[in-house]
N, C-alpha and C positions, 0 to 999 in steps of 0.2 A: 505493501498500499506506502501511497504517496501521500506528500501534505498538497493542498492548494497550489495551483500555481499563483505568483506574485500579483495577476492580473482579477484574482478572483476572490476578493477578500468575501468572508463567514463574515454575517450581521451578530451581534452582540451573541454570547450563551448558544452559538453555533460553531460547529466543526466542520471544512469540507475534505472529504476523502476521495481520493482514487483508487479505485480497486481495477485490479488485472485479472482475476479467474475467480472460479467457485469458493476454491478454496479459499482464496484471500478473506472474501466474502461470510465464510462458515466462520473463520478464526475473528474477523470483527467482529459477530456475532458471542464469539466464547469472552473478547477483552468484553464488548459491553455488558453481557451479564455480569460479571465485576461490577458495575456502577448500579444494577438492578435491585429493587428489594420488594417485598411484600407491599400491595397498593400502589405499583408501579402501572402505569398505563405506556404502553408504546404504539404509535400510531403510524402504521409504513405505507409509502405511495409507491406508484411507478408502473411504467409500462407493462403489460403481459410478458414475463420471460426476466424481468429485470434485475431478479433474484432476493425478491420477498422472503418465498419459505427459505431459499438457502441461508439468509441472515438468520430467520428465526430457528433453522437445526442448529446452527451454530448458537444459539440464545439457550436451547434447550441441553447441547452439550455443556456450555457452561455452568448453568441453573443448575445441572446432576437430575435431570429429569428423566421418567421412567418414560419408553413408548420412541416409536421412531416418531419425528416429526415428519410430517408429509401436509400438503396442502388439503385443508379443511374446506375447501370448495362445496364439494357436497355433502357435507353433514355440518357445513357453517363453523361449528365449532368443534375444540378436542382440547379435553384436560388430560394434561401431562403432570401425576403426581411427583411428588421430588422422592428421590431413593434418599435423601438427607435428612440435613433438619430447613434446609432453605423452602423457600415458596413454594408451589406449584405453578405450572406453566398454563395458559389459558389463552387458547391461540384460535383467533376468528377469522372469517374468511367473509368478508362484508359485499363481495362483489355480486353476488346474485341477487342480495336484499333492497330494494329500491327504495323505502322508507327510511327517514331519519332516525332520532331513538328510540320514536314507540315501535317501531319494528324490530329495535334492537333490545327494547326492555323485555321481550320474551326469551331472550338468553340468559336473564338475569345477569349481567354483568356487574350490574350495581351491590348484587350480593356476593358475587366473588372477588371482585376490586381488591376490597382491603387486605385477603389472605392470600392473593396470585399477585403474579405478574400476567398480564393482560396484550398481549400483543393483538392488535386490528390491522389485516389487509385489507384497503382499498375503504378505510373508516373514515375520509372527510365529509362531513357533514352530515355524520351519523353518532359518532362519541363523542363528541368534544364536551357534553354538558356531563359525561359522567365524571368529572374532576377538570378542576381547576389547573392543575399542574399533569403535562404528560410530556413525553418526549416525541419529536416529531422526525420523523424517518425518511427522507425522498431522495430516491434513488432517480438517476436519471442514465439511459442506457441507449446507445444509436440504435435504432428502427429500421424498419425495411428488410431487402435481404439479406443479412450481415449475420459474420460470426463474430464479429468484433466482442470479444468479454467485457469491456473496458466500463467501469461503472462510474458516474462521479454522484456522490452522495452530499448528501447536506444531513446535519443531525442536530435538530434544533429543540433544546430544552424551554418548554416553556411553563412557568409558576414560580413560585416561590421554592416547591422542591427542585427544581434543578437551577434556580437565582446561582445556587454557589458552589454547583457540578464542574470538575473541571474535566470537561470533554474534551480535551487536547489531548488527555491520554489514549483516547481510540485512534492516535495518530502515530504509527509505528512507523 
């Protein structure tokens, strides 16, 4: 992974990272897991195939949870219990959900959030009301007929929980 180019400054409370392979994306997830605790909401956005599930797989490895982390597209949400004393991982794919928080309420994320790390793919406009504190991860990739593995990522902490977090530790 590389630090951002000098011409692309990150906004305060955020960090920009360039990832060049799926393994680097997983490693970033493992490092990010070290910053997370029960009650954290992580929102992932990016094009299809950007690496959202790969990042979440690394988060699961870093959190030490049970079960293979795979895309929950057709089941909407999966809970991965901790194998140790850490929080469980709740992995949600909101791609197929058209409604806002009302539709998300059926998943009882507000009940799960205090004791879990909740990761929501495609959650923009759907889960922000769950908490004032969240980590937003935006993944950009080349689109079209390409095998380019390069991902431009912006990770931004929102709210008091992330105000003093040092996200620069994610840049290795």
